[in-house]
Every structure is written in C-alpha cells, then in structure tokens.
C-alpha positions as CSV (number, residue, x, y, z in Angstrom):
1,M,82.1,137.2,81.8
2,L,84.1,135.9,78.8
3,R,83.2,132.3,79.3
4,C,79.5,133.5,79.3
5,C,80.0,135.2,76.1
6,A,81.5,132.2,74.7
7,L,78.6,130.2,75.8
8,I,76.1,132.6,74.4
9,A,78.0,132.9,71.3
10,A,77.9,128.8,70.8
11,L,74.5,128.9,71.5
12,I,73.7,131.5,68.8
13,L,75.5,129.8,66.3
14,V,74.0,126.4,67.0
15,G,70.6,127.9,66.7
16,L,71.2,129.6,63.3
17,A,73.2,126.7,61.9
18,T,70.4,124.1,63.2
19,V,67.9,125.9,61.1
20,Q,69.9,124.7,58.0
21,A,70.2,121.2,59.3
22,Q,67.6,118.3,58.4
23,A,64.8,118.6,60.5
24,D,65.0,115.0,62.0
25,R,68.6,115.5,63.0
26,R,70.2,117.9,65.5
27,V,73.6,118.8,64.9
28,A,75.8,121.6,66.9
29,L,79.1,123.1,65.6
30,V,81.2,124.2,68.8
31,I,84.2,126.7,68.4
32,G,86.4,127.1,71.0
33,N,89.4,129.7,70.3
34,S,91.8,131.1,72.8
35,E,93.7,133.5,71.0
36,Y,92.7,136.7,69.2
37,R,94.5,139.7,67.8
38,E,92.7,142.5,69.8
39,I,92.6,140.8,73.3
40,P,94.7,138.5,75.6
41,A,94.5,134.9,75.2
42,L,91.5,133.4,76.8
43,K,92.3,130.9,79.6
44,N,89.0,128.4,79.3
45,P,88.0,128.1,75.8
46,D,89.1,124.4,75.5
47,K,87.0,123.4,78.6
48,D,84.2,125.6,77.7
49,A,84.0,123.9,74.3
50,E,84.2,120.4,75.9
51,D,81.3,121.7,78.4
52,V,79.1,123.0,75.7
53,S,79.7,120.0,73.4
54,N,78.9,117.5,76.4
55,T,75.7,119.5,76.9
56,F,74.4,119.3,73.4
57,R,75.3,115.6,73.4
58,L,73.4,115.0,76.4
59,A,70.4,116.8,74.5
60,G,70.7,114.4,71.7
61,F,73.0,116.4,69.2
62,D,75.6,115.2,66.8
63,V,78.3,117.7,67.9
64,F,81.3,118.9,65.7
65,V,84.1,120.6,67.8
66,A,87.0,122.8,66.6
67,K,89.5,124.6,68.4
68,D,92.0,127.6,67.9
69,L,90.8,128.1,64.2
70,T,92.0,130.7,61.8
71,K,89.4,132.6,59.8
72,L,90.0,130.3,56.9
73,Q,90.0,127.2,58.9
74,F,86.7,128.4,60.5
75,E,85.1,129.1,57.3
76,K,86.1,125.5,55.9
77,E,84.8,123.9,59.0
78,F,81.4,125.9,58.9
79,R,81.0,124.8,55.0
80,N,81.7,121.3,56.1
81,Y,79.4,121.4,58.9
82,L,76.4,122.6,56.9
83,A,77.2,119.8,54.2
C-alpha cells in the first residue's frame, strides 16, 4: 500500500511541476524518503524512486532524483527543479 501511495504521490508531483516546465521539455522530480516522524521507516523508497525515475526516463523525461531529504532540503531541491 505504501509503495502504491509513493508512486501516486510522485506522479501527482510530476504532473503539477511539469505544468511549470517548458512545453518542449519534459522533466520529472522524484523524491524517495524512507524516514518520517509519524510512521516507521519505509523499506523500499530507494527502489521505488529508482523504478519511477527509470519509467520517466524511458518516457523521455529529464529526471532529477533526491532521497531522504529534510523539509529544507526538499524545498531547495524543488526550487532548483523549477529553475
């Protein structure tokens, strides 16, 4: 169930961010975090992030991958991604 949720979240994020990207360039930002304050550590986010990244690459996207980010690191990566 968590793996499915991670994939759905990645797809939603990509869909929203792609709207901001240039029309002729397809880009994807994939985040794989394994540790959260409220729940036990997830087992597969690294593999999930790689699987999602590879799928987007095969579809012609430029892919940016980040893993195990703090909130501040995520915000920085997201700003860089939109630039």
